[in-house]
C-alpha positions in Angstrom: 21.2 14.8 -15.1 20.0 18.2 -13.9 17.0 19.0 -15.0 16.4 22.9 -15.2 12.4 23.6 -14.7 11.3 26.7 -16.7 9.0 29.2 -14.9 6.1 27.7 -16.4 7.2 24.3 -14.9 8.2 25.7 -11.9 4.7 27.3 -11.5 2.7 24.2 -11.9 4.9 22.5 -9.4 4.6 25.3 -6.9 1.0 26.0 -7.3 0.6 22.1 -6.5 2.8 22.3 -3.8 0.8 24.8 -1.8 -2.8 24.0 -3.3 -1.9 20.8 -1.3 -0.8 22.3 1.7 -3.7 24.8 2.0 -5.8 21.9 1.4 -4.8 19.9 3.6 -4.9 22.9 6.6 -8.0 23.7 5.7 -9.3 20.1 5.8 -7.9 19.9 9.6 -10.0 23.0 10.3 -12.9 20.8 9.2 -13.0 18.2 12.5 -13.3 18.0 15.8 -10.9 17.1 18.5 -11.9 13.4 19.0 -10.4 10.5 18.5 -12.9 9.0 16.0 -12.6 12.1 14.0 -8.9 12.8 13.9 -8.1 8.8 13.1 -11.3 7.8 11.3 -12.6 11.1 9.3 -15.5 11.1 11.5 -16.9 7.8 9.5 -18.5 9.6 6.9 -16.4 8.4 3.8 -18.3 7.9 0.8 -17.1 4.9 -1.7 -15.4 7.2 -4.4 -13.4 8.9 -1.8 -12.6 5.0 0.1 -11.7 3.1 -3.6 -9.9 6.5 -4.4 -7.9 6.9 -1.2 -6.9 3.2 -1.1 -4.9 3.9 -4.6 -3.6 6.9 -4.0 -2.3 6.0 -1.0 -1.0 2.5 -2.3 0.6 3.8 -5.5 3.8 5.8 -4.5 7.3 6.7 -5.5 8.1 2.8 -5.3 5.6 2.2 -8.4 6.5 5.7 -10.4 10.7 5.1 -10.0 10.3 1.4 -8.4 7.8 -0.4 -10.9 8.8 1.3 -13.7 12.4 0.4 -13.2 11.4 -3.2 -13.0 9.3 -3.0 -16.1 12.5 -1.8 -18.1 14.6 -4.5 -16.7 11.8 -7.2 -16.3 9.1 -6.4 -19.0 4.8 -6.9 -18.6 5.6 -9.1 -15.6 6.2 -6.2 -13.3 2.3 -5.6 -13.3 2.0 -9.1 -11.5 2.0 -7.8 -8.1 -0.3 -4.8 -8.7 -3.2 -7.6 -10.5 -2.5 -10.1 -8.3 -3.4 -7.7 -5.3 -7.1 -7.5 -7.5 -7.6 -11.1 -7.5 -5.9 -12.1 -3.9 -5.4 -9.1 -1.4 -8.8 -7.4 -2.1 -10.8 -9.9 -2.6 -9.7 -11.4 0.7 -10.5 -7.6 2.2 -13.8 -8.0 0.4 -15.5 -11.0 0.8 -13.4 -12.0 4.2 -12.0 -9.2 6.8 -14.3 -6.3 6.0 -17.7 -7.3 7.4 -15.8 -7.6 10.8 -14.1 -4.3 10.4 -17.0 -2.9 9.8 -19.6 -4.5 12.3 -17.1 -4.0 15.2 -16.2 -0.4 14.9 -12.8 -1.4 14.9 -10.4 2.2 15.2 -7.7 0.1 14.3 -6.6 -3.8 12.6 -5.0 -4.5 16.1 -8.0 -4.3 17.6 -9.5 -7.2 16.1 -6.7 -9.7 16.9 -7.1 -8.6 20.7 -10.9 -9.2 20.3 -9.9 -12.6 18.7 -7.0 -14.0 20.4 -5.8 -11.6 23.2 -3.7 -8.4 24.3 -0.1 -9.9 23.3 -1.6 -10.9 19.9 -2.8 -6.9 19.5 0.8 -6.2 20.7 3.0 -8.3 18.6 0.7 -7.1 15.3 1.7 -3.7 16.4 5.1 -4.3 16.7 5.4 -6.2 13.6 3.4 -3.6 11.6 5.2 -0.2 12.7 9.0 -2.1 11.6 7.0 -2.1 8.3 5.9 0.9 8.1 8.9 2.8 9.3 11.7 0.6 7.2 9.4 0.0 4.1 6.5 2.5 4.0 8.0 5.7 4.8 11.8 5.4 4.5 11.7 3.5 1.3 9.0 5.9 -0.3 11.3 9.1 0.8 14.2 7.5 -0.5 13.0 7.0 -4.3 11.2 10.1 -4.1 13.9 11.9 -3.0 16.1 9.9 -5.5 14.3 11.2 -8.4 14.3 15.0 -7.1 17.9 14.7 -7.0 18.6 13.4 -10.7 16.4 15.3 -12.0 16.7 19.1 -9.8 20.2 18.2 -8.7 19.2 18.6 -4.6 21.1 16.1 -2.7 18.8 13.1 -1.6 19.1 13.8 2.3 18.0 17.4 1.6 14.9 16.2 -0.6 13.7 13.4 2.0 13.7 16.4 4.4 11.6 18.6 2.6 9.1 16.1 1.3 9.1 14.7 5.4 7.9 18.0 6.8 6.1 19.4 4.0 3.8 16.3 4.2 4.1 16.2 8.1 2.8 19.5 7.7 -0.7 19.1 7.4 -0.6 15.1 8.1 -0.4 16.0 11.7 -2.5 18.8 12.1 -5.7 17.5 10.2 -5.4 13.2 10.7 -7.0 11.2 8.4 -9.5 13.9 7.2 -6.6 16.0 5.7 -5.0 12.8 4.5 -8.0 11.9 2.6 -8.6 15.0 1.3 -5.4 15.7 -0.1 -5.2 12.3 -1.6 -7.9 13.2 -3.7 -6.4 15.7 -5.1 -2.9 14.0 -5.3 -4.6 11.2 -7.4 -6.1 13.3 -10.2 -2.4 15.1 -10.6 -0.4 11.3 -10.1 -3.2 10.1 -13.3 -2.8 13.3 -15.2 1.2 13.2 -14.6 1.2 9.1 -15.6 -0.8 9.9 -18.7 1.3 12.8 -20.0 4.5 11.0 -19.5 2.8 7.6 -21.1 1.8 9.5 -24.2 5.2 11.6 -24.9 7.1 8.1 -24.2 4.8 6.0 -26.7 4.8 8.7 -29.5 8.9 9.0 -29.0 9.3 5.4 -29.8 7.1 5.4 -32.9 3.2 5.2 -31.7 0.9 2.5 -30.5 2.9 0.1 -32.8 6.0 0.4 -30.4 3.4 -0.8 -27.6 1.9 -3.8 -29.9 5.8 -4.7 -30.6 6.4 -5.5 -27.5 3.1 -7.6 -26.9 4.9 -10.8 -27.6 7.1 -10.3 -24.4 4.0 -9.9 -22.3 4.4 -12.8 -20.0 2.6 -12.6 -16.5 3.4 -16.5 -16.0 7.4 -17.0 -15.9 9.1 -19.9 -15.4 9.6 -21.5 -12.1 13.6 -21.3 -12.5 13.4 -17.3 -13.2 15.4 -15.3 -10.5 12.8 -12.7 -9.3 9.3 -13.9 -10.4 8.8 -18.0 -11.0 5.5 -18.8 -11.4 5.6 -20.7 -8.0 5.7 -17.3 -6.0 1.6 -17.6 -6.6 1.8 -20.5 -4.4 2.5 -18.3 -1.3 4.9 -15.5 -1.5 2.4 -13.3 -3.4 -0.3 -14.8 -1.8 1.1 -14.1 1.7 2.2 -10.2 1.0 -1.3 -9.6 -0.9 -3.7 -10.4 1.7 -1.5 -8.5 4.1 -1.0 -5.7 2.2 -4.6 -5.3 1.1 -6.5 -7.0 3.6 -4.9 -6.7 7.2 -2.7 -3.7 6.9 -4.0 -0.3 8.6 -2.6 1.7 5.9 -5.2 0.6 3.5 -7.6 -1.1 5.9 -8.2 2.3 7.8 -10.0 4.0 5.1 -12.5 1.4 4.9 -12.8 1.5 9.0 -14.1 5.5 8.0 -17.2 4.4 5.9 -20.3 5.5 6.0 -21.6 2.2 6.0 -21.0 -1.3 4.8 -22.3 -0.8 1.3 -20.3 2.3 0.6 -17.1 -0.2 2.0 -17.2 -2.6 -0.5 -18.2 -0.3 -2.9 -15.0 1.8 -2.3 -13.1 -1.5 -2.6 -14.6 -2.3 -5.8 -13.8 1.0 -7.1 -10.6 0.5 -5.9 -10.1 -2.6 -8.2 -10.5 -0.6 -11.0 -8.0 2.1 -10.1 -5.8 -0.6 -9.3 -6.4 -2.1 -13.1 -5.6 1.0 -14.5 -2.6 2.7 -12.5 -0.2 0.2 -13.4 -0.9 0.2 -16.7 -0.3 3.6 -16.8 3.1 3.5 -15.2 4.5 -0.1 -16.7 3.6 1.1 -20.7 6.2 3.5 -20.8 8.7 1.0 -19.6 7.8 -1.5 -21.8 8.5 0.8 -24.6 11.5 3.0 -23.2 14.4 0.2 -24.0 14.0 1.5 -27.6 14.6 4.7 -27.0 17.2 4.7 -23.9 18.4 0.8 -23.9 21.5 0.9 -21.8 20.4 3.0 -18.5 22.8 2.6 -15.6 20.4 1.9 -13.0 16.6 0.6 -14.0 15.7 3.1 -11.1 16.5 5.8 -13.2 14.2 5.6 -16.1 11.6 8.0 -14.6 13.6 11.1 -14.5 15.5 10.3 -17.8 11.9 10.1 -19.6 11.2 13.1 -17.8 14.5 15.3 -18.9 14.6 14.0 -22.5 11.0 13.8 -23.6 8.6 16.2 -21.9 8.3 19.9 -23.0 7.8 22.5 -20.9 4.6 22.7 -18.7 4.3 19.1 -18.7 7.7 18.3 -17.1 6.3 21.0 -14.0 2.8 18.6 -14.4 4.6 15.1 -14.2 7.1 16.3 -11.1 4.0 17.3 -9.4 2.6 13.4 -10.2 6.0 12.0 -8.6 5.6 14.5 -5.4 1.3 13.7 -5.3 2.5 9.8 -5.2 5.1 10.3 -2.5 3.1 12.8 -0.4 0.0 10.9 -0.5 1.6 7.4 0.6 3.5 9.3 2.9 0.9 10.6 5.0 -1.3 7.5 4.7 1.7 5.6 6.7 2.4 8.5 9.2 -1.6 8.6 10.0 -1.3 4.7 10.3 1.4 4.6 12.6 0.1 7.6 14.8 -3.0 5.7 15.0 -1.6 2.3 16.0 0.6 3.9 18.3 -2.2 6.0 20.2 -5.2 3.6 20.1 -3.0 0.1 20.7 0.1 1.1 22.6 -0.6 4.9 24.6 -4.0 4.4 25.6 -4.2 0.7 26.3 -0.9 0.6 28.2 0.0 4.4 29.6 -3.6 6.3 29.7 -6.3 4.1 29.8 -8.4 7.1 31.3 -6.8 9.3 28.6 -9.6 12.1 27.4 -10.5 12.6 23.5 -8.4 16.0 23.2 -5.2 14.2 25.2 -5.5 11.4 22.9 -5.4 13.5 19.9 -2.3 15.2 21.0 -0.4 12.3 21.3 -1.3 11.1 18.1 0.0 14.2 16.7 3.6 14.1 19.0 3.9 10.4 17.7 3.6 12.2 13.7 6.5 14.3 14.6 8.8 11.1 16.1 7.7 9.0 13.5 8.8 11.4 10.8 12.0 12.0 12.3 13.0 8.5 13.0 11.5 7.6 9.3 14.3 10.4 8.0 17.1 8.9 10.4 16.1 5.3 8.5 16.1 6.6 4.7 19.7 6.4 5.2 19.5 2.2 5.0 18.7 2.9 1.3 21.4 5.1 0.4 23.7 2.6 -1.0 23.7 1.5 -4.9 22.5 -1.9 -6.0 22.1 -3.6 -9.3 18.9 -4.4 -9.0 15.6 -2.0 -9.4 14.9 -1.2 -5.7 11.2 -2.0 -5.8 12.8 -6.0 -5.1 13.9 -4.9 -2.2 10.8 -3.6 -0.7 8.8 -7.0 -1.8 12.0 -8.6 0.0 11.3 -6.6 3.0 7.9 -7.0 3.3 8.6 -10.8 3.1 10.8 -10.8 6.2 7.4 -9.2 8.3 4.6 -10.5 6.6 4.0 -14.4 6.4 3.4 -14.3 10.4 0.6 -11.4 10.2 -0.8 -13.2 7.1 -1.3 -16.7 8.9 -2.5 -14.9 12.4 -5.0 -13.3 10.5 -6.5 -15.8 7.9 -6.4 -18.9 10.7 -8.0 -16.4 13.2 -11.3 -15.5 11.4 -11.6 -18.7 8.9 -10.9 -21.3 11.2 -12.7 -21.0 15.2 -10.5 -23.6 16.6 -7.3 -21.2 15.9 -5.6 -20.2 19.5 -4.2 -17.4 21.1 -0.8 -19.1 21.6 -1.0 -20.6 17.7 -1.2 -17.0 16.4 1.4 -15.5 18.9 3.6 -18.4 17.5 3.1 -17.4 14.1 3.6 -13.8 14.7 6.9 -14.1 16.8 9.0 -16.5 14.5 8.3 -14.7 11.5 11.1 -12.6 11.7 13.5 -15.6 12.6 12.1 -18.1 10.0 12.7 -15.7 7.4 15.8 -14.3 7.7 17.1 -18.3 8.3 15.5 -18.9 5.0 17.6 -16.0 3.3 21.0 -17.2 5.4 20.3 -20.9 3.9 19.0 -20.4 0.5 20.3 -17.0 -0.2 19.7 -17.9 -4.4 16.0 -18.7 -3.8 13.9 -15.7 -5.1 12.5 -14.4 -2.1 8.7 -14.9 -3.2 9.6 -18.4 -2.9 11.0 -18.0 0.4 8.2 -16.3 1.4 6.1 -18.7 0.6 7.9 -21.1 2.3 7.9 -19.4 5.7 4.2 -18.2 5.2 3.1 -22.2 4.9 5.2 -22.9 8.0 4.0 -20.6 9.8 0.1 -21.3 9.1 1.8 -25.4 9.9 3.3 -23.8 13.3 -0.5 -21.7 14.3 -2.1 -25.1 13.5 0.0 -27.4 15.4 0.6 -24.8 18.5 -3.6 -24.5 18.4 -4.4 -27.7 18.6 -2.4 -28.7 22.2 -3.7 -25.4 23.7 -6.7 -24.5 24.6 -9.3 -22.4 22.5 -11.7 -19.6 23.1 -15.4 -20.8 24.1 -17.3 -20.6 21.1 -19.4 -17.7 23.3 -16.2 -15.2 22.8 -16.0 -15.9 19.1 -19.5 -14.1 18.0 -18.9 -11.9 15.5 -15.4 -12.7 14.9 -15.6 -15.5 12.7 -16.1 -15.8 8.9 -19.5 -17.3 7.5 -22.0 -17.2 4.9 -23.7 -14.3 6.3 -20.5 -12.3 6.2 -21.1 -11.9 2.5 -24.2 -10.0 2.8 -24.7 -6.6 3.7 -26.6 -5.9 6.8 -30.5 -6.3 6.4 -30.6 -2.1 6.7 -28.6 -1.4 4.0 -29.5 -4.4 1.4 -31.9 -2.1 -0.1 -28.3 0.3 -1.2 -27.2 -2.1 -3.8 -30.4 -2.9 -5.7 -29.5 -2.8 -9.8 -26.3 -1.4 -10.9 -25.4 -0.6 -7.4 -24.8 -3.9 -6.7 -20.9 -4.1 -6.0 -20.9 -7.8 -7.1 -22.0 -7.1 -10.5 -18.6 -4.5 -10.8 -16.9 -6.8 -8.7 -17.5 -9.6 -11.5 -16.7 -7.6 -14.5 -13.3 -6.2 -13.2 -12.2 -9.7 -11.9 -12.9 -11.0 -15.4 -11.1 -8.4 -17.2 -7.9 -9.4 -15.1 -8.6 -13.0 -15.4 -8.2 -12.6 -19.2 -5.1 -11.0 -19.2 -3.9 -13.5 -17.2 -5.6 -16.4 -19.4 -4.0 -14.5 -22.8 -0.6 -13.4 -21.0 0.4 -16.7 -19.4 
């Protein structure tokens, strides 16, 4: 497959690339050389930028390419992970964790662990999350984006990887979170327009709206317990664990909330993100549901996206959809790079190497760390250059399952149970990878969601048992770190902001009801 772009397509694609770079570099000149400005955009993000950037960073090539491949081969259930995040992960962020991140003025998620437990818990999380970002967020996203560029344009996969990484790295390293957020808002718009164009073209070619309704009899969000990939038992632990980690304790997502103007904007931003999280996966999934009518025997499900672009789109729309793909890759990649540099600077460099570093020195180290992370990410992309019969998206979820059970256990117990001790949290965090590997060796045929769920509950039990036999922190040291009913309310000075239709709870209840309706209707 080799797509020859017309002059119009090339112009649209080129204008987008130049526009993103220019916007990112312009944003980098707006900030000041301080840690708070570089890593948290000066704490000035409004709700619509928070929600938009969360989803722009979240939706990437592993959705346009990977999740579309899953939907092609497995059907409507592919959307379950995305909508499950609305009911689980984002709810955990909105109603449990968000107040503690905002009210304590944290730069990073690991800072919460140090305040709650101690330095070792902070370091353990930082190590686990950096591995996750490099091996999953950066390398896998680069690989899937490069795979599509290779399929469509004939550019070699590794050349595509290098080009994508370097273009994104230029403005991300120069401008920090402000450049990331500004470019993500542009990229979200391009992504949505490109996705809608591809959806309309595919549905039209498949026979119109009736092609969608014909598939509705197979729209199952809850599958039998013996399903090899998506058994209903995944909701008992695996999906819960991964969703809570990704949405509520993940620097990649939470950093945008930490950069909010205030807590009202943070809460409203998360709720706005729920709506986008509901709509964008539909744009991605619908073409895949009707695609088997047009292309019933694809060699690899992950080739569906480039196949639809090549076969169905007219001149002009090809350039727009290609720009949408690159937008998804670049927004996700820039967010992951920025999160890595923030953690390396705030949680490693400053506490262990240069406690007295100036603001300028901290920003300079962050930029150097960003360049190193990009190089490592390019090298690690080679791990994905192997052929697979299953969609790569499933392997990405498996990789999350390797790292996340212990992290989710540490945070949930740490914030909900005051008796949780440093030793208990460390036990859960350190043993999550050995336990995950052991489960995979002993039960290779078990669906990875089930394996992840078992490891998650094992980490919970382990943390509880160790905590019960070790000394907890005095209650005085836990002030402002344990969840209580006041966590549900805005601070007194901000309650006036949520009167009437501005109340985040109203909008949250509406989107939650919509998602629950779909789960009940297509159970």
